[in-house]
C-alpha positions as CSV (number, residue, x, y, z in Angstrom):
1,M,-0.1,0.3,0.1
2,I,1.4,3.3,-0.9
3,A,0.0,6.7,0.2
4,D,0.3,10.4,-1.9
5,G,0.1,13.3,0.7
6,P,-3.1,14.9,2.6
7,S,-5.8,15.7,0.4
8,A,-5.8,19.5,-0.8
9,N,-7.9,21.9,1.5
10,R,-10.6,22.5,-1.2
11,P,-14.3,23.9,-0.4
12,P,-17.1,21.8,-1.5
13,H,-18.1,24.1,-3.5
14,I,-15.5,23.6,-6.1
15,W,-16.7,20.0,-7.0
16,L,-20.9,20.8,-6.0
17,E,-21.3,24.2,-7.8
18,P,-21.9,23.8,-11.5
19,P,-21.6,26.8,-13.6
20,A,-24.7,29.0,-13.9
21,L,-25.8,28.7,-17.5
22,L,-26.0,25.0,-17.3
23,S,-27.7,24.9,-14.3
24,K,-30.5,26.9,-15.7
25,A,-30.4,24.4,-18.8
26,L,-30.8,21.3,-16.6
27,S,-34.5,19.6,-15.3
28,S,-34.4,19.4,-11.6
29,R,-33.9,15.9,-11.7
30,S,-30.7,16.2,-13.5
31,L,-29.7,19.0,-11.4
32,K,-30.0,16.4,-8.3
33,S,-28.3,13.4,-10.2
34,L,-25.3,15.8,-10.9
35,V,-24.6,16.7,-7.6
36,L,-25.1,13.3,-6.0
37,S,-22.4,12.0,-8.5
38,S,-20.1,15.2,-7.7
39,L,-20.4,14.7,-3.9
40,A,-19.9,10.6,-4.4
41,G,-16.4,11.7,-6.4
42,A,-15.8,14.0,-3.4
43,M,-16.4,11.6,-1.1
44,A,-14.3,9.1,-3.0
45,L,-11.1,11.3,-3.1
46,A,-11.0,11.2,0.6
47,V,-11.2,8.3,1.6
48,G,-9.0,6.8,-1.3
49,G,-5.9,9.2,-0.1
50,C,-3.7,9.1,3.3
51,D,-5.2,12.2,4.8
52,R,-3.9,13.7,8.7
53,K,-6.6,11.3,10.4
54,S,-5.3,7.9,8.5
55,E,-3.1,7.0,11.6
56,E,-5.5,7.5,14.3
57,T,-7.7,4.4,12.6
58,A,-4.2,2.7,10.7
59,Q,-5.2,-0.7,10.4
60,P,-2.7,-3.4,8.6
61,Q,-4.4,-3.3,5.6
62,A,-1.2,-3.1,3.9
63,S,0.1,-6.4,4.4
64,Q,-0.8,-9.9,4.2
65,A,-0.4,-12.9,6.0
66,S,2.7,-15.0,4.9
67,P,2.8,-17.8,3.1
68,D,4.3,-19.9,6.5
69,G,1.4,-18.6,8.7
70,T,3.0,-16.6,11.0
71,G,1.4,-13.4,10.0
72,A,4.2,-11.5,9.9
73,A,4.0,-8.7,7.3
74,V,4.9,-9.2,3.8
75,A,5.2,-6.3,0.8
76,P,1.8,-5.3,-0.4
77,A,1.0,-6.4,-4.4
78,D,1.5,-2.7,-5.2
79,A,5.1,-2.2,-3.6
80,K,7.7,-1.6,-5.5
81,L,11.0,-2.0,-6.0
82,D,13.1,0.6,-8.4
83,R,16.8,-0.2,-9.7
84,S,16.7,2.1,-12.3
85,H,18.3,5.0,-9.9
86,K,21.3,3.5,-9.1
87,G,24.4,5.2,-8.8
88,E,22.7,8.3,-8.1
89,P,24.5,11.1,-5.2
90,M,22.6,10.7,-2.1
91,P,20.5,14.4,-1.7
92,V,21.9,17.3,-0.5
93,I,20.0,17.9,2.8
94,T,19.5,19.0,6.4
95,L,17.1,17.2,8.5
96,V,16.5,19.2,12.3
97,D,15.0,17.4,15.9
98,N,12.4,18.7,17.7
99,T,15.2,20.2,19.8
100,G,16.3,22.6,16.5
101,E,19.3,19.8,16.5
102,S,20.7,19.4,12.9
103,L,21.9,16.4,11.1
104,D,23.4,16.5,7.5
105,L,22.6,13.9,5.3
106,A,26.1,13.4,3.8
107,S,27.8,13.3,7.2
108,L,26.3,9.6,7.2
109,K,28.7,8.6,4.5
110,G,31.2,6.1,5.0
111,K,28.4,3.3,6.1
112,P,25.1,2.2,4.4
113,L,22.3,4.7,4.8
114,L,19.1,3.0,4.8
115,I,15.9,6.0,5.0
116,N,12.3,5.7,5.2
117,L,10.3,8.6,4.5
118,W,7.2,8.4,6.5
119,A,4.3,10.8,8.6
120,S,1.9,10.8,11.2
121,W,-0.7,10.6,8.7
122,C,0.3,8.0,6.7
123,A,-1.6,4.6,8.0
124,P,0.8,2.3,5.5
125,C,3.9,4.2,7.3
126,I,2.9,3.6,10.5
127,E,2.0,-0.3,9.9
128,E,5.6,-0.7,8.7
129,M,7.5,1.6,11.8
130,P,7.8,-1.4,14.0
131,T,9.7,-3.6,11.4
132,L,12.2,-0.3,11.1
133,D,12.2,0.2,14.4
134,A,13.2,-3.0,15.5
135,L,16.0,-3.1,12.6
136,I,17.4,-0.2,13.9
137,E,18.5,-2.2,17.2
138,R,20.3,-4.3,14.8
139,E,22.7,-1.5,12.7
140,D,25.2,-2.6,14.4
141,E,24.9,-6.4,13.3
142,L,24.0,-5.5,10.0
143,G,26.6,-2.9,9.1
144,V,23.8,-0.3,8.2
145,T,22.7,2.6,9.5
146,V,18.3,3.3,9.3
147,L,17.4,6.4,9.1
148,P,13.6,7.3,9.7
149,I,12.5,10.7,8.2
150,S,9.1,12.4,9.0
151,Q,7.8,14.2,6.7
152,D,5.1,15.9,8.7
153,M,6.3,19.5,7.8
154,G,6.7,22.0,10.6
155,Q,4.9,19.9,13.4
156,P,7.7,17.7,15.8
157,D,5.3,17.3,18.3
158,K,2.8,15.1,16.0
159,V,6.2,13.0,15.5
160,I,6.8,12.9,19.1
161,D,3.5,12.2,20.1
162,I,3.0,8.9,17.4
163,L,6.8,7.4,18.7
164,H,5.6,7.9,22.0
165,R,2.1,6.1,21.5
166,R,3.4,3.5,19.0
167,K,6.5,2.6,21.5
168,L,8.9,3.1,18.6
169,D,11.8,3.7,20.9
170,N,14.9,3.9,18.6
171,V,13.4,6.2,16.2
172,Q,15.1,9.7,16.6
173,P,12.3,12.4,15.5
174,W,14.4,13.6,12.9
175,L,12.2,15.9,10.5
176,D,12.5,16.9,6.6
177,E,11.1,20.8,7.6
178,Q,10.2,21.5,3.6
179,G,9.1,18.0,2.5
180,D,12.2,17.7,-0.4
181,L,12.7,14.8,-0.1
182,G,9.0,13.8,-0.2
183,F,9.0,15.9,-3.1
184,Q,12.2,14.5,-4.7
185,Y,11.0,11.0,-4.7
186,G,8.1,11.7,-6.0
187,G,5.7,12.3,-3.5
188,N,4.4,9.1,-2.1
189,L,4.5,7.4,1.2
190,P,6.1,5.4,2.7
191,I,9.3,5.3,0.9
192,T,12.6,3.5,1.3
193,V,16.0,4.1,0.3
194,L,19.3,2.2,0.2
195,F,22.7,3.9,-0.3
196,D,25.9,2.5,-0.2
197,S,29.2,3.5,1.9
198,N,30.0,6.1,-0.9
199,G,26.4,7.8,-0.8
200,K,25.2,6.3,-4.0
201,E,22.0,5.1,-4.2
202,V,21.7,1.5,-4.6
203,W,17.7,0.9,-4.9
204,R,14.4,2.7,-3.5
205,F,11.0,1.1,-2.5
206,T,7.5,2.5,-2.4
207,G,5.2,1.1,-0.3
208,A,4.8,-0.6,3.3
209,N,7.4,-3.7,3.8
210,D,8.6,-5.8,6.7
211,W,11.8,-4.6,7.1
212,S,12.6,-7.1,9.8
213,S,12.2,-10.4,7.3
214,P,15.2,-12.5,5.7
215,E,14.1,-10.9,2.4
216,A,14.7,-7.6,3.2
217,L,17.5,-8.1,5.4
218,K,18.8,-9.4,1.6
219,L,17.9,-6.3,-0.2
220,I,19.8,-4.4,2.4
221,A,23.4,-6.6,2.2
222,E,22.8,-5.2,-1.4
223,A,24.7,-2.1,-0.1
224,S,27.7,-4.1,1.6
């Protein structure tokens, strides 16, 4: 499952208000049908995306039962592994946390780096976050730095709140304040990108995944 950013905040009349000349030409029944159809379309748009209320009712819909029956999450059908950008340099960007401390992404070169773009309002992001939290515990063992980066622009309190409530103790509240990384990587969340020790991209993965699974660990090992 992948999710776009929050839906644009458009007033309802944009969908529901037909041009004046057209409304005069329509019968009452036709106008009613048009309004109902427009309203249904607007509701479909609101439900289809990942809005800022998604986290509150997040359910593991993006995951499927594993073939061995353990119930562990596996990558959904719409997840996508993309190797077409292999060799591209790591973005030049500085992250901040809730205290104002900064982190230059380039400073992490010298060791493979796995970044994950997520947001508190993105249900599939929240779904996979415990597997990233578990992966962070194994950084030394795996020889990789794991860095979740929130796309909650200018809302550090929401990041702190979700990490606390979900007991994601290993995830640091780093924020991409302007959403630059999200735009650079296409706007869909979650997205995970692996870089080698020289700061060159190995692959990018769009969609929720179980990052503690053997399959995911094999992918991460490609940066070694």
